[in-house]
Every structure is written in C-alpha cells, then in structure tokens.
N, CA, C, O and the ligand as a Tripos MOL2 file, in Angstrom:
@<TRIPOS>MOLECULE
protein
  245   243    62     0     0
PROTEIN
NO_CHARGES

@<TRIPOS>ATOM
      1 N          69.0440  110.7340  112.6860 N.3       1 MET1
      2 CA         70.0140  110.4460  111.6190 C.3       1 MET1
      3 C          70.5200  109.0210  111.7390 C.2       1 MET1
      4 O          71.0880  108.6470  112.7650 O.2       1 MET1
      5 N          70.3260  108.2450  110.7320 N.am      2 ALA2
      6 CA         70.7690  106.8520  110.7520 C.3       2 ALA2
      7 C          71.9910  106.6530  109.8630 C.2       2 ALA2
      8 O          72.3620  105.5310  109.5190 O.2       2 ALA2
      9 N          72.5960  107.7680  109.5070 N.am      3 ILE3
     10 CA         73.7620  107.6560  108.6190 C.3       3 ILE3
     11 C          74.9850  107.2420  109.4290 C.2       3 ILE3
     12 O          75.3470  107.8770  110.4200 O.2       3 ILE3
     13 N          75.5960  106.1820  108.9850 N.am      4 LYS4
     14 CA         76.7910  105.6960  109.6560 C.3       4 LYS4
     15 C          77.9340  106.6850  109.4400 C.2       4 LYS4
     16 O          78.1290  107.2190  108.3480 O.2       4 LYS4
     17 N          78.6620  106.9040  110.4910 N.am      5 GLU5
     18 CA         79.7840  107.8300  110.3610 C.3       5 GLU5
     19 C          80.8960  107.2260  109.5190 C.2       5 GLU5
     20 O          81.2480  106.0550  109.6570 O.2       5 GLU5
     21 N          81.4210  108.0430  108.6670 N.am      6 VAL6
     22 CA         82.5210  107.6070  107.8090 C.3       6 VAL6
     23 C          83.6940  108.5350  108.0610 C.2       6 VAL6
     24 O          83.5350  109.7540  108.1210 O.2       6 VAL6
     25 N          84.8390  107.9650  108.2020 N.am      7 SER7
     26 CA         86.0120  108.8090  108.4480 C.3       7 SER7
     27 C          86.3210  109.6440  107.2160 C.2       7 SER7
     28 O          85.9260  109.2930  106.1040 O.2       7 SER7
     29 N          87.0170  110.7330  107.4140 N.am      8 GLY8
     30 CA         87.3610  111.5960  106.2960 C.3       8 GLY8
     31 C          88.1610  110.8810  105.2290 C.2       8 GLY8
     32 O          87.9390  111.0910  104.0360 O.2       8 GLY8
     33 N          89.0790  110.0480  105.6440 N.am      9 ASP9
     34 CA         89.9080  109.3250  104.6830 C.3       9 ASP9
     35 C          89.0580  108.3950  103.8250 C.2       9 ASP9
     36 O          89.2330  108.3250  102.6090 O.2       9 ASP9
     37 N          88.1410  107.6850  104.4670 N.am     10 GLU10
     38 CA         87.3020  106.7540  103.7090 C.3      10 GLU10
     39 C          86.4140  107.5170  102.7400 C.2      10 GLU10
     40 O          86.2080  107.0940  101.6030 O.2      10 GLU10
     41 N          85.8960  108.6390  103.1990 N.am     11 LEU11
     42 CA         85.0310  109.4250  102.3330 C.3      11 LEU11
     43 C          85.8230  109.9640  101.1430 C.2      11 LEU11
     44 O          85.3510  109.9200  100.0070 O.2      11 LEU11
     45 N          87.0070  110.4620  101.4010 N.am     12 ASP12
     46 CA         87.8670  110.9310  100.3180 C.3      12 ASP12
     47 C          88.1080  109.8230   99.3020 C.2      12 ASP12
     48 O          88.0060  110.0350   98.0940 O.2      12 ASP12
     49 N          88.4260  108.6480   99.8090 N.am     13 ALA13
     50 CA         88.7200  107.5300   98.9160 C.3      13 ALA13
     51 C          87.4860  107.1940   98.0850 C.2      13 ALA13
     52 O          87.5840  106.9030   96.8930 O.2      13 ALA13
     53 N          86.3280  107.2400   98.7320 N.am     14 TYR14
     54 CA         85.0980  106.9160   98.0220 C.3      14 TYR14
     55 C          84.8320  107.9510   96.9370 C.2      14 TYR14
     56 O          84.5080  107.6010   95.8010 O.2      14 TYR14
     57 N          84.9660  109.1960   97.2830 N.am     15 LEU15
     58 CA         84.6490  110.2560   96.3310 C.3      15 LEU15
     59 C          85.6400  110.2910   95.1710 C.2      15 LEU15
     60 O          85.2890  110.6800   94.0570 O.2      15 LEU15
     61 N          86.8550  109.8890   95.4350 N.am     16 MET16
     62 CA         87.8810  109.9770   94.3980 C.3      16 MET16
     63 C          88.0140  108.6910   93.5920 C.2      16 MET16
     64 O          88.8760  108.6010   92.7180 O.2      16 MET16
     65 N          87.1800  107.7000   93.8700 N.am     17 ALA17
     66 CA         87.2670  106.4570   93.1140 C.3      17 ALA17
     67 C          86.9770  106.7390   91.6420 C.2      17 ALA17
     68 O          85.9540  107.3420   91.3170 O.2      17 ALA17
     69 N          87.8550  106.3160   90.7660 N.am     18 PRO18
     70 CA         87.6680  106.5940   89.3350 C.3      18 PRO18
     71 C          86.7070  105.6070   88.6950 C.2      18 PRO18
     72 O          86.3280  104.6080   89.3060 O.2      18 PRO18
     73 N          86.3190  105.8930   87.4710 N.am     19 ASP19
     74 CA         85.5550  104.9120   86.7100 C.3      19 ASP19
     75 C          86.4750  103.8060   86.2370 C.2      19 ASP19
     76 O          87.6710  104.0160   86.0390 O.2      19 ASP19
     77 N          85.9090  102.6330   86.0600 N.am     20 CYS20
     78 CA         86.6900  101.4910   85.5850 C.3      20 CYS20
     79 C          87.2170  101.7630   84.1700 C.2      20 CYS20
     80 O          86.4370  102.1140   83.2850 O.2      20 CYS20
     81 N          88.5170  101.6090   83.9470 N.am     21 PRO21
     82 CA         89.0660  101.8480   82.6030 C.3      21 PRO21
     83 C          88.6590  100.7610   81.6060 C.2      21 PRO21
     84 O          88.7840  100.9520   80.3970 O.2      21 PRO21
     85 N          88.1760   99.6310   82.1040 N.am     22 GLN22
     86 CA         87.7860   98.5300   81.2190 C.3      22 GLN22
     87 C          86.3490   98.6750   80.7200 C.2      22 GLN22
     88 O          86.0770   98.5480   79.5260 O.2      22 GLN22
     89 N          85.4390   98.9420   81.6520 N.am     23 CYS23
     90 CA         84.0210   98.9270   81.2850 C.3      23 CYS23
     91 C          83.3310  100.2520   81.5660 C.2      23 CYS23
     92 O          82.1760  100.4380   81.1830 O.2      23 CYS23
     93 N          84.0270  101.1860   82.2380 N.am     24 GLY24
     94 CA         83.4410  102.5050   82.4590 C.3      24 GLY24
     95 C          82.5000  102.5700   83.6480 C.2      24 GLY24
     96 O          81.9250  103.6240   83.9220 O.2      24 GLY24
     97 N          82.3300  101.4530   84.3650 N.am     25 SER25
     98 CA         81.4400  101.4590   85.5240 C.3      25 SER25
     99 C          82.0230  102.3060   86.6490 C.2      25 SER25
    100 O          83.2400  102.4050   86.8100 O.2      25 SER25
    101 N          81.1220  102.9160   87.4260 N.am     26 ASP26
    102 CA         81.6050  103.6340   88.6050 C.3      26 ASP26
    103 C          81.4040  102.7980   89.8770 C.2      26 ASP26
    104 O          81.5550  103.2950   90.9930 O.2      26 ASP26
    105 N          81.0640  101.5330   89.6860 N.am     27 ASP27
    106 CA         80.9240  100.6230   90.8270 C.3      27 ASP27
    107 C          82.3000  100.0870   91.1750 C.2      27 ASP27
    108 O          82.6050   98.9130   90.9630 O.2      27 ASP27
    109 N          83.1110  100.9620   91.7080 N.am     28 VAL28
    110 CA         84.5300  100.6990   91.9050 C.3      28 VAL28
    111 C          84.8800  100.9290   93.3710 C.2      28 VAL28
    112 O          84.4200  101.8920   93.9840 O.2      28 VAL28
    113 N          85.6870  100.0480   93.9210 N.am     29 THR29
    114 CA         86.1350  100.1950   95.3020 C.3      29 THR29
    115 C          87.6540  100.2250   95.3420 C.2      29 THR29
    116 O          88.3220   99.4580   94.6490 O.2      29 THR29
    117 N          88.1880  101.1160   96.1580 N.am     30 MET30
    118 CA         89.6260  101.0810   96.4100 C.3      30 MET30
    119 C          89.8800  100.0020   97.4530 C.2      30 MET30
    120 O          89.4610  100.1350   98.6030 O.2      30 MET30
    121 N          90.5580   98.9460   97.0600 N.am     31 THR31
    122 CA         90.7330   97.8040   97.9530 C.3      31 THR31
    123 C          92.0080   97.9020   98.7750 C.2      31 THR31
    124 O          92.1430   97.2280   99.7960 O.2      31 THR31
    125 N          92.9310   98.7260   98.3430 N.am     32 ASP32
    126 CA         94.1930   98.8180   99.0750 C.3      32 ASP32
    127 C          94.8960  100.1030   98.6820 C.2      32 ASP32
    128 O          94.6780  100.6380   97.5950 O.2      32 ASP32
    129 N          95.7390  100.5910   99.5770 N.am     33 SER33
    130 CA         96.6050  101.7090   99.2350 C.3      33 SER33
    131 C          97.8410  101.6270  100.1100 C.2      33 SER33
    132 O          97.7750  101.2620  101.2840 O.2      33 SER33
    133 N          98.9500  101.9700   99.5200 N.am     34 TYR34
    134 CA        100.2000  101.8660  100.2580 C.3      34 TYR34
    135 C         101.2280  102.8070   99.6410 C.2      34 TYR34
    136 O         101.1630  103.1050   98.4490 O.2      34 TYR34
    137 N         102.1780  103.2760  100.4490 N.am     35 PRO35
    138 CA        103.2300  104.1430   99.9090 C.3      35 PRO35
    139 C         104.1800  103.3450   99.0200 C.2      35 PRO35
    140 O         104.4870  102.1870   99.3070 O.2      35 PRO35
    141 N         104.6370  103.9670   97.9520 N.am     36 ASP36
    142 CA        105.5480  103.2620   97.0360 C.3      36 ASP36
    143 C         107.0060  103.4910   97.3940 C.2      36 ASP36
    144 O         107.9040  103.0010   96.7090 O.2      36 ASP36
    145 N         107.2440  104.2420   98.4760 N.am     37 GLY37
    146 CA        108.6140  104.4770   98.9120 C.3      37 GLY37
    147 C         109.2860  105.6320   98.2070 C.2      37 GLY37
    148 O         110.4200  105.9840   98.5320 O.2      37 GLY37
    149 N         108.5910  106.2360   97.2290 N.am     38 LEU38
    150 CA        109.1440  107.3550   96.4670 C.3      38 LEU38
    151 C         108.3390  108.6240   96.7080 C.2      38 LEU38
    152 O         108.4510  109.5880   95.9500 O.2      38 LEU38
    153 N         107.5320  108.6240   97.7580 N.am     39 GLY39
    154 CA        106.7430  109.7990   98.0740 C.3      39 GLY39
    155 C         105.3610  109.7840   97.4530 C.2      39 GLY39
    156 O         104.6270  110.7680   97.5400 O.2      39 GLY39
    157 N         105.0060  108.6880   96.8350 N.am     40 ASN40
    158 CA        103.6810  108.5700   96.2350 C.3      40 ASN40
    159 C         102.8770  107.4900   96.9420 C.2      40 ASN40
    160 O         103.4130  106.6740   97.6920 O.2      40 ASN40
    161 N         101.5700  107.5100   96.6800 N.am     41 ILE41
    162 CA        100.6750  106.4850   97.2040 C.3      41 ILE41
    163 C         100.1590  105.6530   96.0320 C.2      41 ILE41
    164 O          99.6630  106.1920   95.0430 O.2      41 ILE41
    165 N         100.2820  104.3560   96.1570 N.am     42 VAL42
    166 CA         99.7280  103.4550   95.1540 C.3      42 VAL42
    167 C          98.3470  103.0080   95.6340 C.2      42 VAL42
    168 O          98.1990  102.4960   96.7440 O.2      42 VAL42
    169 N          97.3530  103.2070   94.7940 N.am     43 ARG43
    170 CA         95.9940  102.7930   95.1340 C.3      43 ARG43
    171 C          95.5790  101.6340   94.2440 C.2      43 ARG43
    172 O          95.8070  101.6420   93.0350 O.2      43 ARG43
    173 N          94.9700  100.6490   94.8630 N.am     44 VAL44
    174 CA         94.5110   99.4710   94.1350 C.3      44 VAL44
    175 C          92.9880   99.5250   94.0650 C.2      44 VAL44
    176 O          92.3070   99.6210   95.0860 O.2      44 VAL44
    177 N          92.4690   99.4620   92.8460 N.am     45 TYR45
    178 CA         91.0290   99.5420   92.6390 C.3      45 TYR45
    179 C          90.4900   98.2280   92.0940 C.2      45 TYR45
    180 O          91.1570   97.5120   91.3460 O.2      45 TYR45
    181 N          89.2480   97.9360   92.5020 N.am     46 LEU46
    182 CA         88.5480   96.7620   91.9990 C.3      46 LEU46
    183 C          87.2060   97.2080   91.4200 C.2      46 LEU46
    184 O          86.4400   97.9180   92.0720 O.2      46 LEU46
    185 N          86.9380   96.7810   90.1910 N.am     47 CYS47
    186 CA         85.6340   97.0280   89.5760 C.3      47 CYS47
    187 C          84.7180   95.8640   89.8900 C.2      47 CYS47
    188 O          85.0430   94.7120   89.6020 O.2      47 CYS47
    189 N          83.5600   96.1700   90.4860 N.am     48 HIS48
    190 CA         82.6250   95.0960   90.8540 C.3      48 HIS48
    191 C          81.8320   94.6080   89.6550 C.2      48 HIS48
    192 O          81.2140   93.5460   89.7130 O.2      48 HIS48
    193 N          81.8410   95.3630   88.5800 N.am     49 LYS49
    194 CA         81.0520   94.9810   87.4190 C.3      49 LYS49
    195 C          81.7910   93.9470   86.5630 C.2      49 LYS49
    196 O          81.2350   92.9070   86.2120 O.2      49 LYS49
    197 N          83.0470   94.2470   86.2340 N.am     50 CYS50
    198 CA         83.7680   93.3460   85.3300 C.3      50 CYS50
    199 C          84.9190   92.6260   86.0250 C.2      50 CYS50
    200 O          85.5350   91.7330   85.4430 O.2      50 CYS50
    201 N          85.2140   93.0140   87.2730 N.am     51 GLY51
    202 CA         86.2530   92.3150   88.0150 C.3      51 GLY51
    203 C          87.6540   92.8260   87.7440 C.2      51 GLY51
    204 O          88.6290   92.2760   88.2570 O.2      51 GLY51
    205 N          87.7600   93.8750   86.9410 N.am     52 HIS52
    206 CA         89.0680   94.4280   86.6150 C.3      52 HIS52
    207 C          89.7200   95.0280   87.8590 C.2      52 HIS52
    208 O          89.0700   95.7080   88.6530 O.2      52 HIS52
    209 N          91.0180   94.7620   88.0100 N.am     53 VAL53
    210 CA         91.7830   95.3330   89.1080 C.3      53 VAL53
    211 C          92.9160   96.1290   88.5120 C.2      53 VAL53
    212 O          93.6030   95.6480   87.6110 O.2      53 VAL53
    213 N          93.1260   97.3460   89.0010 N.am     54 TRP54
    214 CA         94.2260   98.1550   88.4980 C.3      54 TRP54
    215 C          94.7530   99.0440   89.6070 C.2      54 TRP54
    216 O          94.1500   99.1520   90.6750 O.2      54 TRP54
    217 N          95.8750   99.6730   89.3450 N.am     55 THR55
    218 CA         96.4580  100.5640   90.3400 C.3      55 THR55
    219 C          96.6390  101.9590   89.7460 C.2      55 THR55
    220 O          96.8080  102.1260   88.5390 O.2      55 THR55
    221 N          96.5990  102.9330   90.6170 N.am     56 GLU56
    222 CA         96.9180  104.2990   90.2370 C.3      56 GLU56
    223 C          97.8730  104.8440   91.2730 C.2      56 GLU56
    224 O          97.7260  104.5890   92.4680 O.2      56 GLU56
    225 N          98.8390  105.5870   90.8150 N.am     57 THR57
    226 CA         99.8180  106.2150   91.7060 C.3      57 THR57
    227 C          99.5180  107.6980   91.8100 C.2      57 THR57
    228 O          99.4230  108.4060   90.8070 O.2      57 THR57
    229 N          99.3730  108.1460   93.0340 N.am     58 VAL58
    230 CA         99.0740  109.5640   93.2500 C.3      58 VAL58
    231 C         100.0860  110.1330   94.2310 C.2      58 VAL58
    232 O         100.6010  109.4050   95.0790 O.2      58 VAL58
    233 N         100.3750  111.4200   94.1280 N.am     59 PRO59
    234 CA        101.3040  112.0350   95.0700 C.3      59 PRO59
    235 C         100.7450  112.0210   96.4870 C.2      59 PRO59
    236 O          99.5750  112.3390   96.7010 O.2      59 PRO59
    237 N         101.5680  111.6580   97.4380 N.am     60 ALA60
    238 CA        101.1390  111.7580   98.8340 C.3      60 ALA60
    239 C         101.0540  113.2120   99.2230 C.2      60 ALA60
    240 O         101.8450  114.0310   98.7560 O.2      60 ALA60
    241 N         100.1020  113.5420  100.0720 N.am     61 HIS61
    242 CA         99.9800  114.9360  100.4810 C.3      61 HIS61
    243 C         100.1390  115.1190  101.9620 C.2      61 HIS61
    244 O         100.0610  116.2430  102.4570 O.2      61 HIS61
    245 ZN         84.8630   97.2960   85.0470 Zn       62 ZN62
@<TRIPOS>BOND
     1     1     2 1
     2     2     3 1
     3     3     4 2
     4     3     5 am
     5     5     6 1
     6     6     7 1
     7     7     8 2
     8     7     9 am
     9     9    10 1
    10    10    11 1
    11    11    12 2
    12    11    13 am
    13    13    14 1
    14    14    15 1
    15    15    16 2
    16    15    17 am
    17    17    18 1
    18    18    19 1
    19    19    20 2
    20    19    21 am
    21    21    22 1
    22    22    23 1
    23    23    24 2
    24    23    25 am
    25    25    26 1
    26    26    27 1
    27    27    28 2
    28    27    29 am
    29    29    30 1
    30    30    31 1
    31    31    32 2
    32    31    33 am
    33    33    34 1
    34    34    35 1
    35    35    36 2
    36    35    37 am
    37    37    38 1
    38    38    39 1
    39    39    40 2
    40    39    41 am
    41    41    42 1
    42    42    43 1
    43    43    44 2
    44    43    45 am
    45    45    46 1
    46    46    47 1
    47    47    48 2
    48    47    49 am
    49    49    50 1
    50    50    51 1
    51    51    52 2
    52    51    53 am
    53    53    54 1
    54    54    55 1
    55    55    56 2
    56    55    57 am
    57    57    58 1
    58    58    59 1
    59    59    60 2
    60    59    61 am
    61    61    62 1
    62    62    63 1
    63    63    64 2
    64    63    65 am
    65    65    66 1
    66    66    67 1
    67    67    68 2
    68    67    69 am
    69    69    70 1
    70    70    71 1
    71    71    72 2
    72    71    73 am
    73    73    74 1
    74    74    75 1
    75    75    76 2
    76    75    77 am
    77    77    78 1
    78    78    79 1
    79    79    80 2
    80    79    81 am
    81    81    82 1
    82    82    83 1
    83    83    84 2
    84    83    85 am
    85    85    86 1
    86    86    87 1
    87    87    88 2
    88    87    89 am
    89    89    90 1
    90    90    91 1
    91    91    92 2
    92    91    93 am
    93    93    94 1
    94    94    95 1
    95    95    96 2
    96    95    97 am
    97    97    98 1
    98    98    99 1
    99    99   100 2
   100    99   101 am
   101   101   102 1
   102   102   103 1
   103   103   104 2
   104   103   105 am
   105   105   106 1
   106   106   107 1
   107   107   108 2
   108   107   109 am
   109   109   110 1
   110   110   111 1
   111   111   112 2
   112   111   113 am
   113   113   114 1
   114   114   115 1
   115   115   116 2
   116   115   117 am
   117   117   118 1
   118   118   119 1
   119   119   120 2
   120   119   121 am
   121   121   122 1
   122   122   123 1
   123   123   124 2
   124   123   125 am
   125   125   126 1
   126   126   127 1
   127   127   128 2
   128   127   129 am
   129   129   130 1
   130   130   131 1
   131   131   132 2
   132   131   133 am
   133   133   134 1
   134   134   135 1
   135   135   136 2
   136   135   137 am
   137   137   138 1
   138   138   139 1
   139   139   140 2
   140   139   141 am
   141   141   142 1
   142   142   143 1
   143   143   144 2
   144   143   145 am
   145   145   146 1
   146   146   147 1
   147   147   148 2
   148   147   149 am
   149   149   150 1
   150   150   151 1
   151   151   152 2
   152   151   153 am
   153   153   154 1
   154   154   155 1
   155   155   156 2
   156   155   157 am
   157   157   158 1
   158   158   159 1
   159   159   160 2
   160   159   161 am
   161   161   162 1
   162   162   163 1
   163   163   164 2
   164   163   165 am
   165   165   166 1
   166   166   167 1
   167   167   168 2
   168   167   169 am
   169   169   170 1
   170   170   171 1
   171   171   172 2
   172   171   173 am
   173   173   174 1
   174   174   175 1
   175   175   176 2
   176   175   177 am
   177   177   178 1
   178   178   179 1
   179   179   180 2
   180   179   181 am
   181   181   182 1
   182   182   183 1
   183   183   184 2
   184   183   185 am
   185   185   186 1
   186   186   187 1
   187   187   188 2
   188   187   189 am
   189   189   190 1
   190   190   191 1
   191   191   192 2
   192   191   193 am
   193   193   194 1
   194   194   195 1
   195   195   196 2
   196   195   197 am
   197   197   198 1
   198   198   199 1
   199   199   200 2
   200   199   201 am
   201   201   202 1
   202   202   203 1
   203   203   204 2
   204   203   205 am
   205   205   206 1
   206   206   207 1
   207   207   208 2
   208   207   209 am
   209   209   210 1
   210   210   211 1
   211   211   212 2
   212   211   213 am
   213   213   214 1
   214   214   215 1
   215   215   216 2
   216   215   217 am
   217   217   218 1
   218   218   219 1
   219   219   220 2
   220   219   221 am
   221   221   222 1
   222   222   223 1
   223   223   224 2
   224   223   225 am
   225   225   226 1
   226   226   227 1
   227   227   228 2
   228   227   229 am
   229   229   230 1
   230   230   231 1
   231   231   232 2
   232   231   233 am
   233   233   234 1
   234   234   235 1
   235   235   236 2
   236   235   237 am
   237   237   238 1
   238   238   239 1
   239   239   240 2
   240   239   241 am
   241   241   242 1
   242   242   243 1
   243   243   244 2
@<TRIPOS>SUBSTRUCTURE
     1 MET1         2 RESIDUE 1 A MET
     2 ALA2         6 RESIDUE 1 A ALA
     3 ILE3        10 RESIDUE 1 A ILE
     4 LYS4        14 RESIDUE 1 A LYS
     5 GLU5        18 RESIDUE 1 A GLU
     6 VAL6        22 RESIDUE 1 A VAL
     7 SER7        26 RESIDUE 1 A SER
     8 GLY8        30 RESIDUE 1 A GLY
     9 ASP9        34 RESIDUE 1 A ASP
    10 GLU10       38 RESIDUE 1 A GLU
    11 LEU11       42 RESIDUE 1 A LEU
    12 ASP12       46 RESIDUE 1 A ASP
    13 ALA13       50 RESIDUE 1 A ALA
    14 TYR14       54 RESIDUE 1 A TYR
    15 LEU15       58 RESIDUE 1 A LEU
    16 MET16       62 RESIDUE 1 A MET
    17 ALA17       66 RESIDUE 1 A ALA
    18 PRO18       70 RESIDUE 1 A PRO
    19 ASP19       74 RESIDUE 1 A ASP
    20 CYS20       78 RESIDUE 1 A CYS
    21 PRO21       82 RESIDUE 1 A PRO
    22 GLN22       86 RESIDUE 1 A GLN
    23 CYS23       90 RESIDUE 1 A CYS
    24 GLY24       94 RESIDUE 1 A GLY
    25 SER25       98 RESIDUE 1 A SER
    26 ASP26      102 RESIDUE 1 A ASP
    27 ASP27      106 RESIDUE 1 A ASP
    28 VAL28      110 RESIDUE 1 A VAL
    29 THR29      114 RESIDUE 1 A THR
    30 MET30      118 RESIDUE 1 A MET
    31 THR31      122 RESIDUE 1 A THR
    32 ASP32      126 RESIDUE 1 A ASP
    33 SER33      130 RESIDUE 1 A SER
    34 TYR34      134 RESIDUE 1 A TYR
    35 PRO35      138 RESIDUE 1 A PRO
    36 ASP36      142 RESIDUE 1 A ASP
    37 GLY37      146 RESIDUE 1 A GLY
    38 LEU38      150 RESIDUE 1 A LEU
    39 GLY39      154 RESIDUE 1 A GLY
    40 ASN40      158 RESIDUE 1 A ASN
    41 ILE41      162 RESIDUE 1 A ILE
    42 VAL42      166 RESIDUE 1 A VAL
    43 ARG43      170 RESIDUE 1 A ARG
    44 VAL44      174 RESIDUE 1 A VAL
    45 TYR45      178 RESIDUE 1 A TYR
    46 LEU46      182 RESIDUE 1 A LEU
    47 CYS47      186 RESIDUE 1 A CYS
    48 HIS48      190 RESIDUE 1 A HIS
    49 LYS49      194 RESIDUE 1 A LYS
    50 CYS50      198 RESIDUE 1 A CYS
    51 GLY51      202 RESIDUE 1 A GLY
    52 HIS52      206 RESIDUE 1 A HIS
    53 VAL53      210 RESIDUE 1 A VAL
    54 TRP54      214 RESIDUE 1 A TRP
    55 THR55      218 RESIDUE 1 A THR
    56 GLU56      222 RESIDUE 1 A GLU
    57 THR57      226 RESIDUE 1 A THR
    58 VAL58      230 RESIDUE 1 A VAL
    59 PRO59      234 RESIDUE 1 A PRO
    60 ALA60      238 RESIDUE 1 A ALA
    61 HIS61      242 RESIDUE 1 A HIS
    62 ZN62       245 GROUP 0 **** ****
C-alpha cells in the first residue's frame, strides 16, 4: 500500500469540501478554519479553478 496516511480531520475536510459557488468546480481546498467564538467553526475555501475564496460557518461538534 503506497497510500499516504491522512488524518481523520483532514479526510473529513476533504470530503466535505463544497463546490465553488462561482464556477461550480469541485477543485476546492479548505485553506483555513477557526472558531468564531460563538460556538461555530468558520471555514475558508479556495477554488483552484477561478481563484474564488469564500467562507462557510458550520456548527462545531
Ligand atoms: Zn471557482
């Protein structure tokens, strides 16, 4: 097996990456995530196709 190990968190982030709201590409990476201080997590996404950057707020679990 030559598959590099990926932590559960990274895999979750990869699997949950949304499509780009600008161009619809799924070539999207979560570049950052941080707590917003209100019990939620702010995720920052970058689209590699069009360069669009946006954030999504999700409940921390
Ligand atoms: Zn895009």
